[in-house]
N, C-alpha and C positions, 0 to 999 in steps of 0.2 A: 315515398315519405316527403312532406317537407317540413321543414323546421323554422321556428320564428324565436330569436333570443328576446326577450323582452326587458331585462335588466340583469346585469351581474355585479355584485359590490365585494371587494375581495379584501380582506384583512388578514395580514400576514404577522406572525409573533413568534420570533425565535429567540431563544433563551442563550446567553451566553456559555452557562456552564448547564451540567445535566441537574435535574431536580426531583429527587428520591420525594418521595409521600406526596405528591399532587394528586389533587382532584381537579378533574377538567369539567366543564360541562357545556352543553349545545342545547339550544332551543330551536324550535320551529319558530317559521314566520308570524305565525300568529302568538306564540308563546304559551299555547296550549299544551305542547306536547315538549316534554325535555329529556335527555338522557344525560347521566353522568358515568365518568370512568375516574377511578380511582387505583392508584399506585401505593403497595406499602408492604413492609417485608414477609406479609404472608402472601402476597400475590396480587393479580390483578384483577379488579371486579368493575361490574357495569350494573346500571339501575335504570329505570324508567318510570316517568309519572306523568300523568294526564289531568289536566284542569285540576292540579292540588292534591290528586291521590295517587298513592302507589299502585302502578302496575306490575312492575318486575321488581322486586326487592335486591338488594346486594347480591351480585352472581357472579364467580367466578368466571375466569377467562385463560385460557391459555391452549397451547399444542402439545399431543402427546408424541414425540418422538419415538423414532427405532432407532438405535444406536446413539441417543444423544438425551440428556436428560431435559426434562421441560424447562421453559424460560425462568430462572430465578427472579430477583427483586428487579424491578425495572425503574428508570429513571424518565422521563419526560425530557428529549433534548431539544424538541421545538413543536410547535403547534401554528398549525394553518388553518384558516376559516374563511369561508366565504359563504353567500348567499347567493341562490339561482332562483331566476322565474322564467322560463320558456315555454311554448308551446309547439307540438307537432302535430302531424296530422298522419291519420291509420285508416285507410278505407278497406281494412279487414278486420275490423274490431264492432266491440258494441258502441262507440263512439268515434265521430271523426275527428275532432280535435282534442286531443289529450294535453293537460296541464302538467308540467313537472316543476314545481316549486318547493323548495328546501334550503335548510342550512345543513352546510357540510364543516365537519373539524376533522382534521389529517392530523394525526399524532406520529412522532418519530420518536421510538423508545430506544433505550440502551441497558444492557445489564449494568447493575453497579459492581459486579465482580466478575471475574475471569468465568468464560472466554468473551465477556463483553459483547455479547451477539447483539445485532439489531433488529427491531420489529417494528413495523407499521401497522396501525390501527385507523381505520376510516371511520368516521360517525356521518349519519345523514340525518336529520330530523325534518320531517313533513308534519304540516297538518294533521296528516291522518296515520302517522307512525313513524317507527324509527328501522333503521337499518345499519347495520356495521360489519365490516370485513377484515380480515388478516392480509396483511401486506410483509412478506419477507423477501425484503431487497437483496440484491448483490453486496456483498460483503466479503471482506478477507476472512478465507478458512472454511466459506459456507457456500460451494459451488452447487450443491443439491442436498436434499433432505427425503426422508421417509417418513409419513405419519402413520401410527397405528389409528388415531383418531382426534378429535378436539376436547378440551376440556371445558367446554363452554355451557352455562347452567343457566336456565329460567326458573330464579327461586320466587315464589307469591306469598305476599304478607299475609294470607289467611287460606285457611281451606278451602279449595275452589271446586267447581264442576264445571264441564263443558262437553264438547262433541268431539268423539275422537275415532280414528279409524285405525286398526290393527293387524299387524302381519305377522306371521310364525316365524319367518325368516326374511333375509335380504334378497333372497332369490322368489322373486314375487312380482305379479303384473298391477299389482296395486289397486286391484279391484275387491273392496270389502265395505260393508257397511261403515258409515258414521255411526256411532250410537251415543246416547247421552249416559256419560260415565262421571263419578268423581275421580278426581285426582289420585284420592287413597285408595281408590279401586285397580287400578292400574297395577299389574303384575310386573315384576322386575323384568322378566326375560319377554315381555310384549314388545314389539318394535311397533313405535307409534308412528303413524304417516302424518303427511301434511295435506291440509294446514290442521293444525292443531288449536281449535276454538276452545278457550279459556275464559270464564265468566270471573271476572275480580273487580272488588270495589264498585260493584253498580254498575260496571263497564264491560267491555268485551274487546279480548285481542285476540288475532290471529296469526300464531307462529308457523313460518315457513320459510323457504330461501330462493333467492334470484341468483340470475347470472352463473349458472353452474356449467363450467367450462372447466375442462382438463383437471378436474376433482372428482372425489366422490360424492355421489347424493348421501344426503342427509336423512336419518331418521331421529325420532325422539323415544328416550327410554326414562322410565320413573325412577328418581333417587329419592333421597333425602337430604334436605337443605340443613345448614347450621342451627336454624329454629326448631327442626325437629319435623318438619312438615313437607310434604310429597313434592319435588321439585321436578323438572324434566331437563334432562342432559341430552347433548348431542351425542349421536352414533354414527358414524361414517362408514358406508358400505365395502365390506372389505375386496380386494382385488381377488380374481379366481387363482388358485394355487398355480396355474400354468404361467401366469403373468407376474407374479408377485416374487421378489427377489428371496424372500423369505415368509413364513408364516403370520398372518394377521396386518399385513399391509394394506392400508386403504389408499394412501395417495405417495407416487413417486414423483419428484418434481426438481427440475433444475431451477436456480433463483434467475431472475427475479421471480416472484409465483404471488397470486393474490386468492384466497379463499372466495366462494362465494359468498352473496351477502345474505346474513343471518337478519330476516325480516319480521318486525313486528306490526300487523295493522291495527290499527286500534278504532273505537267507535262506541256510541252511547247504546246500539243496538245491533242486532243481526243486519237491518236494513243498511245501519251505518257503515257497515264493513262492508257490505256490498258495493258501496260508492265509494269506497277508497281503495279499492283494489287495483287502481291504475299504477301502485306504486311498483309492483312486479314488473311490469313493462317498462316504467322509468328506470329503473336499475340495470336494465339491458343496454348494451350498444346500439346504435344505429347500425344497419347494414354497413360493410367495408365501404370505403370512398369509391364511387365509379360503378357501384353496383348498380343493375336495373333488374327490378322487381315488376316492371309494369305488367308484365306478360301473367303474372299471378291473377287468376280471377277466381272469385268466391264464386259459390251456387250450391244448388241441392241435387242430391245424387239418388237416384233408384237404385236397388241393391238387389242381389239373387239368393243370399244365403240364410235369412233370417226364416223365412216361411217353411222350408223343407231341408235345411242342411245343406242343399246344393245336391241333392238325391237326384235332381232331374236338370242337372245344368246340361245345357247342350248350345250348339250354335244357333239354330232357330229359338229357342226360349230366349236366348240372350237377344237375339236380334228382336224379339217382339218387346222386352223390356225397354230397350232402347229406344222402340218407338213409342212407349208408353211416355217414357221422358220426355221426348220431344211433344209429345201432345198435353202434357202438363206444364210446359214452360220450364221445364229442368235442366240444369247446363252438363250433368254427369250422369255417368253409370258405374255403377263399381262390380267388377267380377271377382267374387272371392274365391277360396281354395279350391283347386280341383282341376283347375284349367291347363296346369302343366304337371308332367312326371307320369306316374304311373296309376294313379285312379282319380276317382273324383271328388274325394275328400281331401282336406287340408294335407300337403305333402312336409310333413315334419322333418327336421334334422337335415345332415348335410349330404351331399355325393347326391344330388338330385338335379339332373340338366332342367334351367329355365328355358322349355321348350314345350309347343303346345300338344299335349297328348294327342293322339290319333281321334280325327273326327271333330276336333274343337278348332273351327277356324278363326283364329284371332285377328289375322289381317283382314278378312273379310268384315269383322264387326266393327273394326276400327273406320274402314273405310264408309260403311254404312252409316254409323254413327256422325260421321265428320259431315256426313251429306245431309243429316238431321239437325245439326247444330249442338252435338251431343259428344262432350268429351268422355273418353275411358279412363277408368282406374282400375289397375290389377293388383291382387293380392301377392305378396310374396313372403315367405317364410325367411326370416333374417339369415339364416346360415345359407340357406340355398343362394341368397343374394351376395352374401360375402364369398361364399364358394365359387360361384362363376363369373366374380369379378365385379364389384359394385359400379365402377365407373364402365365397363366394356356392357354390361347387363341392362344399365339406363341408357346408354347409349342406342344398343339395338333398338331398347322398346321407344325411344323417342325418334329413332328413323322410322318406325313403324306408323308412329302418330299416335302412340299412347300417351296422355297428358297427366297421368300421375301413377303413384304407386301405394299401396298400403302395406305396410311392414310390420311382420308380427313378430310374436314369443321371442322378445329380447329377455323379457322377467329378469331387467337385471338395473340398476344404477351405480354399477360399479365405475371406476374412472375409467377404464376399457370401455364400457358399453357408454359411457358420456361421449369418450371420443369418438366412437363409432359413429354415435348420432351425427355429429358434426362432420364426419366425413361421408356419410349418407347425403346430407344436407346440402354440402357444397360441391358433391357431384351431381346432384338431381338440379342444382342451378346453373351448373356450367350446361346440363343438358335440356335445360326449360322444364324439369317437370316438378310437379307439387308431389309433397309427402304426406301422408298420414301414417302416423306410429301406433301401432298397435301392441297389446300385451308391453304398455309402455310406461315408464316412470311419470310421475306427475310433473305439470307445468312449470316451467320455472321463468318464462317469458323468453325463450329459445326463439319465438316468431318474431320478435322485433327485430333479431339481428338478422334471422333468414325467414321471410315472408313466404316462404313456398314450403314452409314447414306449418301447414295450413290449419292441421287440427290433430288430436292424438286422442288415446282411450286413456289408460290410468284412471279408468273410471269404472264402477259397477252399473255395465249398461243395459239397455233392454234385451241384448242376445241373450242373457242369462235366463229370461223368462222361459225359455225353452226347456231349461231344466230343475225349476224350482219356483216358488214364489218369492222369492227375495225380492224381486222388482216393484214393490207394494206402493201406493200412494203415501206413506209415510216416507220410503226411502226418496220417491221422487220430489217431493216437498221439503228433503233436507238437502240435496245437491246443489241448489241455488246458492246458499249459505255456506257451504262446506266446500267442494270439489271444485264447484265454478269460480270461487276467489281465486283460483291460479291461474285459470285460463280457459281456453275452449277444449270442449270434450266431446267426442263421437260416441253419444248415448245409442244413436239409432232410434229415436223415436219415430212414431208414426201410425202405430196399428190400429188396423179398423176392425180388428177381431177382439172385441172390448168384453172383458168379465168384471164383476166384482167379486172380491177376494173370495167371499163365502163360494162360489161356484166354480172358482179357478182350479184347472188341474193343468200340469204343465203338458208340453207336448210330448216329452220322453215318458209321462205318467200314463198316457193315452195310447202308448204302444208305439209310440215313432222310434224306429230305430235309427240312430245318429250314423250319418255316412255311409248307410248302406246302400249303394246305387241300385240292389234289386228291389228295395222297399220303395215302392211307389204309389201306396196308398197315400189318399188326399188327408193325414192327420196332421194338419199343419198349425203352427204357433198361433196362440194367444197371448194377451195381457193382461194385466189387472188395472182397473181404473175406466170410466166411461169413456164413450167416444169424444165429448167435449174435453174431458181432461188431457186424451192422445194428441188432440190437435194443438191444445194449447202447450203442451211441452215443446212442439215444434218452433214455436215463437218464441216461448219462454227461455229457453237453453242456448247457450253462446256456442256455435261451432260455425266458420265461416264456409266448411264443407260440411253442410247438415244432409246427412244420410239417412233416407226415409227406409223403413225396414218392410213395409208391405208389398204386396204385390197386384198388378192391373184387376187379377179377377177380384179381390175384395176391394179394392179402389173404384172402379171405373163404375159409374152411375150410385155410388154410395151417398147417403147424406152427409155432407160435410165435406166431400172432395173438392169443392170450389174453394174452400179456405187453405187447400195447400198448392192452389194453381198459383203459378208466378210467384211462390213464396220466395222473399229475403232471406238471408243467410247474414248478411250484415246491416249495420244499421249507422244512420248518420248520427242518431241520439237513443240512449236508452236511460229510463228514468224509472227505478224499483219504487213502486207505490205502497205497499205493505206486507206485512207477511212475517213468519216467525216458523225458526227451524223446526221440522218435521211435522208443522202444521198447515200451513198455507203461504201462497207467495203470489203475488201480483206484479206485471209492470207493464210500463208503456213505451214503445220504441215508435221512432220516426224513420220510415225508409229517405234515399236518396231522391226519389221521385215525387215525394211530398205526401205519400200516405202516413197513417199512423195504424199501429198493431197494440191492441190490447189482450194481454194473455193473463189468465189466473187459474191457479190450481188448489184443491184443497183436500184434506183427508176427512174432516167432517164437514156437514150441511152449513153454509153460512152464506150471507148477503154481502155483497162488496157495493159499495156507492162509488162512481168514478164522474168528480165533476169535469166537464168536456173544456174547461177554460183553457185548455192546451191548443186547441183548433184556432187556426186563424180565422179572420171575418169572415162572413160568408155561409152558406149552408153545405152541408156533408151529409151524403149518404154512410148511415152506420150498418154494417152487415155483421149479423150477431149468430154465432154457433154455439147454443149453450145447453146443458142438460134440460131433457125435458121433463116437466115436474109431474106430467100426467102418466107418467112411463111406471109400469110394473117394477116392484122393489129388484126385481132380477135380471130386468134390461137393463144392460149396460151400454148400449148401441144407439138408444133413443135420444134423438137431438130436436133441440127445438130450434129452427134457423128462420130468421126474419130480418128485415129491412126497415130502417125508419130514416127521416130526414131530421138532422138535429144540427145545431148551430153553438158556439163556444159557450153563450149563457144558460145552456142546459145541464143537466146530470143524468146520468144512465144509473140504473140500479140493476145489478144481477144475480140471481138465484144460482149457486153452487151446490148440488147434491152430493150425499156421502159418496167419497172418492171422485169427486167430480171436479168440472173445470168451465171455463168459457173462453171464448176468443172472440174479439169483435175488430173489424176492418174499416177503417175511415178513410174515404176518397170524396174529395172536392165534387159538389155537385156539377155536372156535365152542363155547359154553356155559362160557367161563372167564371 
């Protein structure tokens, strides 16, 4: 990564004496976004406005300590402000050049009464939103602390609706649908995941967190604000009882300490939010000085699990999948659960040696893959990785030639697990290994600090098509505007076994016995949506490691397979074109070798017009993979593939059928 500082203007204000009852304000560089902070005898409060409208009303702020009371009346001791405008490059993202432009206000606060504890709060105002964090400095009498939670709230000025995902408890893989709901419909015991998307004052705000380090991950819960309306309240994930000094502890820290950033991304529309979500990466620090991550290579991966749950996992079958990856110009193959331990199915739990099961020759596979220019990822249960020694296991795999690990089933965002993620990232970086976290919590920008953490799950992905009909086209048209705001997601698209929802029956509903190595009947997984929809998702979703789900038997020779050949997984530039949550999405992307990809998906039939003014001067070939309008209503595999010569003054019009999509690839005409 490279960095370029454009300008920094610093203004420092220090007060001779503490100032109780103060109101401090900070505006974004354009002035469109502003945040206010207030101290009073009733506590600390913050609010957010954009374009003159209140987005978040006067909302409490505080910390809920164990063994100490929350902060009392606070006075502002000093205030520092500065503005920053810089750019940095990231070749493992949806755009190469990322701009980081904001105003910052750092407040130093002190209680007006004994014990006169000190607190810092830092605010940043971007044109695209705001963020703030708590800072507990080193101070006399406070060497450490324990938190039950945060008393941070988001109060809205009106009854609102939005898109929310909820979980039944803090032990969760964060794989659930986002649903359109009113705030008043949220139950008080529901844990609300991130992002929480709220429509307020004719605008949109996405609530999330960034730079989650040595702290508990946050959920929201519904509460009631002072004006009687439903608000959102911070809820921290508790430590497991074995790690906590007393029940209910969420965070145990020494001072100095700082919380993650509490982030509100703002926009006029769903598409606006997508354009603004660089904030999350920008709020994370770059890699440690002297770090070298140039060895981290993005790419597409073939995969063995989705089609039949690894019932047929074998050395020979894996070699065939590696050969197909090489044939398609894909950079990786992922070997999922069952390659080590006592059975072919995933080996859950501790006390399992990470050694090849009899008959599975991983060294041979790795060596063969290397000769084909393909890297190998292997699946690991997190407890097995921990019990076998994180550093020792990754060292052994790296020496064998394995390029990456897919670590699974953590199902927690407690402080202990958050720290374990960093432990794995650090050890993997030491051994030049890439990490794909599954059974994971949502992204918070960790991939900026640890670029080898290339993607993660924390998403209701295509693997669940095996077990039910949840992965429909409403869900896939919702994800770009919700979960993908936060960062890359290993959704595993690319099914060529396409069905319309009316004809879809999940694999287990057709007699497939999951994890049964004796069941070798070809009852293979299928997915909802047309072939064009499935292809478009491979281009529209963000994951620098793009794991494709299907097998050579269904890919090779099939209509549309050429769209996936040498498929990019990172982009020089990305421009969302149009869309609405749960309805449709279209995006235009530029590759590092000068090609352009257009992808669109929809729930209901529609026509999308694309002006081609983005093309540089000259003639271009446009290869299109679209729904076939002449197909019978039940045929989801039918594809219309054609090529045209176009130029920048032209426009293209694409018909997308129900549950359909389109993909178009633009390449400069040879000889020009």
